[in-house]
N, C-alpha and C positions, 0 to 999 in steps of 0.2 A: 556371468551375466545374470541380471535379475529382471523382474518385471516392474512395470510402473503400475501401482495400485491406486485408483482414485477412491478417496474416502468421501462419501456423500452422507455425512452424519452431522447432526447438530453438536455443538460443544458439550462434552460430558465424558463420563468414565468410559463409555463404549468407544468413543473416538480415540482416547488415549490407549485403550487396549488394542485396538486395531492398528494403530501406529506402531506400537512396540512389537506386535505380532509380525507385521510386515518386515520390520527391521530384522527381527530374529530369523526370519526366513530368507534374508538376503535380497529383499525387494525395496524399492523406493516408493515414496508416498506422494500423491498429488491431492491436497485438500481442496475441496470444491466449495465455492461461495454459497452459503445456504440462502442468502437473500436473493440470489439470482433465480430466474424461472427454471423449472426442471429441464426444459428443452435446451436452454443455454448451458446448464451444468453438464449435460450429456455431450453436447457439442464440444465443450472444452476438453472433456476426457478423451474424445475421439481425436481431436486435433493434436493433443499431446502424446498420443500413442499409448494410452493406458490399456492394459490387458483385461482389466475388469473394474467394475464399480462396486464398492461395498456400501450397503445402505441398511436401514433399520429392518428391512424384510429379508435380508440375506445378501447375495451378491449376483451380479449379472456379468457374464463374459462379454467382451467387446471384440469386434472383428479387427484384424490388422494391428494388434498390439505390438509395440516395438520394444525389444529388450534394451537395457542400458547397463553401463558398468556398475558392478555391485558395490563400488565405493560411493555411489550417489545415494544420499539419504532422502532428499526432498526435491520435488519440483514444484515451485511456488509461482503462480501466475502473476505477471506484472505487465503493465503497459510500456515500461521502459521509457525511452526518450523519443519514440516514434509514434506512440499511440496504438501500435499493433500488439495484440496479445502474444506474449512470449513466456515460456516456462523457464524460470531460473533454476539451474541445477546446482544444488549445494551438497558437497561431500560430507560424509560423517565427520571427517577431521575438522572441517570448517564449523560444523554445528557444535561439536564438542569444544573447540577453542573459544567460540563465541560464549558458550555457557560459563566457562571458567574465567575468561577475561572480564566478563560482567560481574561475576561473583567476587573476584579480587577487587575490582573498583568499588563495589558496594560494601565490601567488608561483611559478607554474609557469614552466618555461623550455623551451628546445629539447630537453632531454634527458628530458622527462617521458614516462613510459610507463605508461598506465593498464591496469588489469586489471578486466574486467567479469565478476563471478561471481555476481551476484544475478539473479533472474528478470527477463527483459526485458519481461514484461507489466506490471511495476511500475516506477514512475518512478525508484526508486532504482537499479535496474539499467540502465534505458533511458537515464538521464541520463549515465551513463559513456560510452555510445556517442556520444551527441550532443555531449558535451564534447570527445571526441577528434576527431569530425568537424569541428567548427567551429574548434578551436584547432590542428589539425594534429598533435596528439600521437600517439605510437605507441600501439597498442592490442592487447591480448590478450584474447580472449573465451573464457571457460571455460563448459562446458555447465552446470556447477553448482559451488557452493562445495565445496572440499575442501582441507585443509591441504597435502596433497602437490601439488595443482595450483598452489597459490600459491607453494610452495617452488620448483617448476619455473619458474614465471614470474619469480621473483626471479633465478634463475640466468641467465635470458635478458634481464635488464636492467630488469625492472619496477620502478617507483618509487612508484606511487600506486594505491590501491584503495579501494573503497567497501564497507562491511560493516555488518551489523546486530550488535548487542551480543553475541548468542549466538555468532556466528562469531568475533568478536574474541577471545573467551575460549578459542578452540581453536587459536590460532596464536601465534607469537612476533612481537609487533609491532615489535621493535627494528630489523630491517633495512629497514623501509619509510620513505620520506621523508615521506609523508603518508598517513593513513588517515582517511577520512570515516566517522563512526559515526552511524547514525540508524535509524529504523524501529521502535524500541521503547524501553523505559526504558533510558536510557544510564547505565551504572554510574559511581559516583563514582571519582575518582582515575585518570582516563584518563592514559596515557603522553603525554609532551609532543608526540609526533609525531601524536597523534590529535586530530581535530576533531569535536566533537559538533554535529550539524546538526539543524535544526528546519525543517520545511516539510511540504507534502503534495502530492498529485497536482495539485490546483488551482493550485499555485504553481510547477509544474515542479520539485518536489523542494525541497531545502533552500535557504532564503533567509536563515536566521539561523545563523551559525557561532559556536560557543562563546558563545552568548548575545547576540552583536552582529549587527545587520542588515547584509547585503551592500550594496554601493554601489547607491543608488537605491531601496532597500527601506525602507519605513516600518512601524513596529510600534507599536501602542497597545493599551490595555485598554479595552474597550467602556464608554463612559460616564464614564471617569475624566478628570478635569481635569488641567491641568499641575501643580497643587499636590497631586495625589493619588498620587504615585509610591509604589509598595509596596502599593497596594490590589489585592486579587485579583479577577479577573473574566475575562470571555471575551476571548481574544486576537483581535485584528483585524490584518490585514495589507493594505498597499497596495504593489504591486510591479509593475515592468514585465514580470515573468514570469507574471503572473496569466492564468488561462484566459480564453478568449473566452466560454465558457458551457458548458452541458451539452448533449450530444446524446442526446435521449431516444428511446425507442421512438415509433412513430407515435402521433398523438393518438387516442384510442380504446383504446389499451392502458391498462388500468386502473391501471398504475403511474404514468402521466404526471401526473395531477393532483397527487399528493403531492409530485412532484419539480418542480412548476412554479415555486415561489418561488425567486428567486435569492438566494444568500447575499452578493451584491455590492450595496452601496447606491449611491445616485446620485452619490456622491463617490468611488467606486472602492474603498471599503473592503470587504475580504472577511472575513466572520465565520467563524472556524475551528471553533467548537464545542469548543475546548480551553480549559482554565482556566489562568491564569498571573498573574504579577506582573512589573512592571518595577522592578528593584532601584533604590532611591534612590541618587543620587550618580553611579553609573557607567552607568546606563541599560541594564544587562544584563537580557535576558528570562529569567525562570525559569518553565518550564512545569510546571504542577502535575499535569495529567492530563486525561483525557477527561471530558466533561460528560454522557456518555450511556452506553449499555450496550455499546459496542463493545469487543471483546476484541482486543488486539494481542499476538500470540504469535510470538516469533522474527522480528519485523518484518512479519508477515503480519496482515492485518485479517480478523477472523472475527466474524460476527454470529450471535447465539444462535438466532434464529428458523429459518433454513434447517436448522441442525443439529438443532434440536428436531423440526422437521417430518420429517426423514429418520429419526431414531431412533423416532419414533412409528409409523413404518411397520413396525417390527419386531414380529412377532407376539407376542413375550413382554413387550412394554412397554405399560403402561397410561397412565402419565404421565411427563413428563420436563421438566427445566429445566436450562439450560446457562448457565454463567457463567465468568468468568476468575478463576482462583485465583492469587494472587501467587506467583511462582516466581522464584528467584534467577537461573536460567539463561535462561528463555524470556521473562521480563518478566511474562507471564501464561500459565498453562496452562489450556487448554480443559478444563473439568470438567463432567461430566453427573451430575445427581442424578435417579435414575429409580425409579419405582414399578412393580414387576412386575405383570403381569396376574394375575387370580385363578387360583391353582393352577399358575402358570408358574414355571419356574426362571429366576432372574435371569441375563441374559446377562453374560459376562465383559467386561472392558475390551477384550481382544483381539478379541472377537466384534463389539463395537460399533464399534471402529475400522475393522474390515474392512467392516462394513455401511455406515458413513458414506462410506468411500473409494470405494464403487461409484458414488456420485452427486455427491460434493463433493470439492474439493481436499484434499490430505493435511493441510494446516494446520488444517482444520476438524475433524479426527478427535480426539475427546476423549483426553487423556493419562491421565485417571482417571475411572472410573465408580463412583459410590457409590450403594448401594441404600438407599432411605429408605421410611418408611411413608406419609408425606404430604408435600405441598409447600405452602408458604405462598401463599395466594391472597387476593385482595380479594373483596368481596361479589359482584362481577360475574364472578369466576372468573379474573381476571388474576393472573399470577405476580408476587409482590412480590420483585423481584430483589435489592434491598439486603439482604434477610434470608437469601438462599441461603447466604452464607458462614457464617452463624451455626448452620446445621443440623448437629447431631451425628449422623453415620451410625450410631452405636452406640446411639442412643436414638430408635428409630422411633416 
């Protein structure tokens, strides 16, 4: 049995060194989201049962650390299909298989030089590191995405990078040998050197490249027979990169019961919660979109409930509903519809963004705040989310 070590470091060489050191010592790693407030990062580490937090000033032991099987390499936080934080446990074997399956699909060679510029608390950024570790590729780690940083990496021999669609639109893709694009709605007409990936934290990132499953990966539509190609339904995956399971807070934490059901059936099929079809003839997977209320903005997952809870703490807000408005750059833009309190002046978008950023990651901050007179609710007072996009803010 090993410990879970929380790494609270910005992307860089020290992060990579601490990751490999933990693995060499038989421990698993929980990367913490650097854009989240410090109190939230510590809370996540405690919930996941980390034994200690490594940071730039050293390390701090944590109370009640829980050991886990020494085959586990990573615990990566995800909201999953319920909106509740869960730690996805990924074995060393899954991480290694993911690295070599990707390398095979991309045709990497001895001159491959990866750039990691996505957050390392997310599997899209973290998998660049693990890919380089296992295949021996050269690696440059940027603290954050920037066009200038990628240009500098290119000058130093970089060949491969993983981006979200928003970032792709801000660079010249031509000099790159391969660009993996995922994390949000992938724009049509990608350049030939770009590969659209589909996957999630539970599968150690992308397992379908340009609609085709990687070696050893199986894709099907739930309930569809062999003669039903083209039928839309929930996407299911069976893959050697699949998670071992979720690492929940201790039993007794009220979030645990809702997260108890496993999305993996007895035959090893993982139900994704995404809708899609398998194209007749060539068996390409076409992903239609989420089957729930999850907002994916610039590659980041944002759930409405925590954002709404934070906005409701604002003294000038009486009611609020948050949804993802279709946006050509971000995929979805977090949008808040709010009803001001009686006699209160409605807060501006800038004020609400600042308010939310004090407690939640920046991706959760609404890009637009619209003032409305009422919100659509059921008889029991629940927000009717499909109707939010229909509300005209000029007709309260």
